VOGU-3710 file (C-alpha; in Angstrom, 3 decimals, decimal comma):
1> mnmrkydqek> -59,450/180,619/-14,712  -56,347/182,370/-13,623  -54,404/182,397/-16,889  -50,967/184,145/-16,758  -50,233/186,977/-19,283  -46,684/187,240/-20,567  -44,986/190,289/-21,937  -44,465/188,979/-25,603  -41,297/190,878/-26,171  -39,518/189,375/-23,010
11> cskagkgaal> -41,078/186,078/-24,135  -39,662/186,172/-27,492  -36,223/187,255/-26,245  -36,184/184,620/-23,825  -37,112/181,822/-26,505  -34,508/183,163/-28,985  -31,804/183,079/-26,252  -32,652/179,652/-25,321  -32,763/178,453/-28,917  -29,239/180,026/-29,573
21> ravvavyvay> -27,996/178,428/-26,176  -29,322/175,089/-27,383  -27,540/175,236/-30,599  -24,335/175,949/-28,758  -24,642/173,166/-26,406  -25,318/170,753/-29,115  -22,171/171,956/-30,925  -20,065/171,594/-27,718  -21,407/168,048/-27,403  -20,485/167,314/-31,033
31> laykiaaaen> -16,989/168,741/-30,314  -16,598/166,441/-27,463  -17,638/163,473/-29,511  -15,066/164,361/-32,218  -12,203/164,735/-29,774  -13,104/161,449/-28,068  -13,241/159,680/-31,298  -9,463/161,050/-31,928  -9,401/160,301/-35,610  -6,531/161,449/-37,486
41> tsmslttari> -4,626/162,993/-34,772  -1,210/162,463/-33,092  -2,866/162,971/-29,714  -3,020/159,862/-27,399  -6,329/158,379/-27,098  -6,242/158,737/-23,212  -5,544/162,614/-23,651  -8,250/162,961/-26,028  -10,796/161,131/-23,897  -9,797/163,425/-20,922
51> iaavfiaadi> -10,268/166,510/-23,011  -13,472/165,144/-24,235  -14,542/164,610/-20,838  -13,908/168,171/-19,714  -15,850/169,327/-22,609  -18,715/167,026/-21,709  -18,689/168,500/-18,143  -18,408/172,030/-19,360  -21,571/171,335/-21,786  -23,576/169,971/-18,695
61> afviyacdlf> -22,967/172,836/-16,683  -23,936/175,209/-19,780  -27,108/173,243/-20,264  -27,970/173,731/-16,405  -27,099/177,407/-16,883  -29,200/177,722/-20,091  -32,154/176,268/-18,490  -32,016/178,225/-15,223  -31,715/181,475/-17,156  -34,634/180,545/-19,485
71> rreikaavmt> -36,730/179,973/-16,357  -35,821/183,194/-14,762  -36,409/185,184/-18,057  -39,919/183,487/-18,572  -40,699/184,308/-14,914  -39,526/187,947/-15,448  -41,908/188,148/-18,550  -45,060/187,485/-16,431  -47,014/190,448/-16,182  -48,867/191,790/-13,234
81> deaaetgert> -52,630/191,718/-13,131  -52,694/195,610/-13,339  -50,172/195,866/-16,380  -51,891/193,118/-18,000  -55,338/194,931/-18,025  -53,886/198,115/-19,315  -51,271/196,845/-21,621  -48,615/198,973/-19,957  -44,995/198,277/-18,912  -43,205/199,834/-16,018
91> eaene> -39,870/201,651/-16,618  -37,890/198,797/-15,179  -39,563/196,353/-17,667  -38,648/198,568/-20,530  -34,818/198,208/-19,812
//
């Protein structure tokens, strides 16, 4: 079996960052929904829907960015065979 070993610190940091980005993405989607509903506002319905569409587009772009960043962080957390055996990290990995 060729099991990958991960730097636990980097893995944990990537997971926490991804969770925070997921919360932000859900909140932006919620804001888009509330704007599109246009309840109790003097703004026209068309303007509200255009603004909501911009929020949705930004949210989709943010989700794509967050997924890509998570994949890159997890890929960077993979330890080399030598480092996995010794449990050491290089200077570049410590930063």
